[in-house]
C-alpha positions in Angstrom: 150.6 -37.7 103.4 147.8 -38.2 105.1 148.7 -40.9 107.0 147.9 -44.2 105.0 150.4 -46.9 106.0 149.8 -50.0 104.0 150.0 -53.2 105.8 152.1 -55.9 105.1 151.3 -59.9 105.9 152.7 -63.0 106.4 156.1 -63.7 105.1 156.7 -60.1 104.0 156.1 -58.8 106.8 158.7 -61.3 108.8 161.1 -60.3 106.0 160.6 -56.9 106.7 161.1 -57.2 110.6 164.2 -59.0 110.0 165.5 -56.9 107.7 165.0 -53.6 109.6 166.2 -55.4 113.3 169.7 -55.6 111.0 169.7 -52.3 110.4 168.5 -50.8 113.4 171.3 -52.7 115.2 174.2 -52.3 113.0 176.2 -55.3 115.1 173.6 -58.1 114.4 174.2 -59.5 111.0 172.2 -62.6 111.8 169.2 -60.5 111.8 169.3 -58.9 108.0 170.3 -62.3 107.0 167.3 -64.2 108.3 165.6 -61.4 106.5 167.5 -62.1 103.0 166.5 -65.7 103.8 163.2 -65.3 104.0 163.1 -63.4 101.0 165.3 -65.5 99.1 162.5 -68.8 99.9 159.6 -66.3 98.7 161.3 -65.8 95.6 163.0 -69.7 94.9 160.0 -71.7 96.1 157.7 -70.3 93.0 160.7 -71.0 90.4 161.7 -74.6 92.0 157.8 -75.3 91.4 158.0 -74.4 87.7 161.5 -76.1 86.8 159.6 -79.1 88.4 156.9 -79.2 86.6 158.4 -78.4 83.5 160.7 -81.7 84.4 157.1 -83.6 84.2 155.8 -82.3 81.2 159.4 -83.5 79.4 158.8 -86.5 81.4 155.2 -86.9 79.8 155.7 -86.1 76.2 159.1 -88.4 76.2 157.1 -91.1 78.1 154.1 -91.2 75.6 156.2 -91.2 72.8 158.2 -94.1 73.7 154.7 -95.9 74.3 153.4 -95.1 70.7 150.6 -93.1 72.1 149.9 -89.6 69.3 148.4 -87.9 72.1 151.6 -87.0 73.4 150.9 -83.3 73.2 147.6 -83.6 74.4 148.8 -85.3 77.8 151.7 -82.8 78.5 148.8 -80.2 77.8 146.5 -81.7 80.2 149.0 -82.3 82.9 150.4 -78.6 82.4 147.0 -77.6 83.9 146.0 -80.0 86.2 149.4 -80.7 87.3 149.3 -84.4 89.8 145.6 -85.0 88.9 146.7 -85.3 85.2 149.6 -87.3 85.8 147.9 -89.7 88.5 145.3 -89.8 84.7 148.0 -90.2 82.6 149.7 -93.1 84.4 146.5 -95.0 84.9 145.5 -94.6 81.0 148.8 -95.0 79.3 150.0 -98.9 77.5 151.5 -100.7 80.2 154.9 -102.8 79.9 158.2 -102.5 79.7 160.0 -100.0 77.5 163.4 -101.3 75.6 165.7 -99.7 73.2 165.3 -99.7 70.0 167.7 -101.8 67.5 167.5 -99.6 64.1 167.5 -96.1 66.0 168.2 -96.2 69.3 165.0 -95.0 71.0 162.9 -96.1 73.8 159.7 -98.3 72.5 157.4 -100.3 73.9 158.4 -104.1 73.9 155.1 -105.2 72.7 154.4 -103.0 70.2 155.2 -104.4 66.8 157.1 -101.6 65.3 159.1 -98.7 66.5 156.9 -95.4 66.9 160.1 -93.5 66.0 161.1 -95.6 62.7 158.9 -98.2 62.0 161.3 -100.7 61.7 159.7 -104.1 63.5 
């Protein structure tokens, strides 16, 4: 070894410090638990963000389809890449009005639309 030690900053350093405290003193399980909690939060935050983003994409696609918009996939792609800004653009540009259940197929559609976008029934 040439004496090089990598530098660790931020939350990984805090997690490493907590974990080392727990290993140095075997009588302190709370330090090891704190290290595990920090590591878990580092892993869970991106997972929660991805799950919420997927739920948002599904909602945008269903809402666009229910309002009879042909470009629901384009709106999904826009929201996927721009997140909140794309959602705000979608909310301001979508057709306004109440969404009701179609009598024929049971899917949601705009109340003001002449025909259902799913089954084309009046």
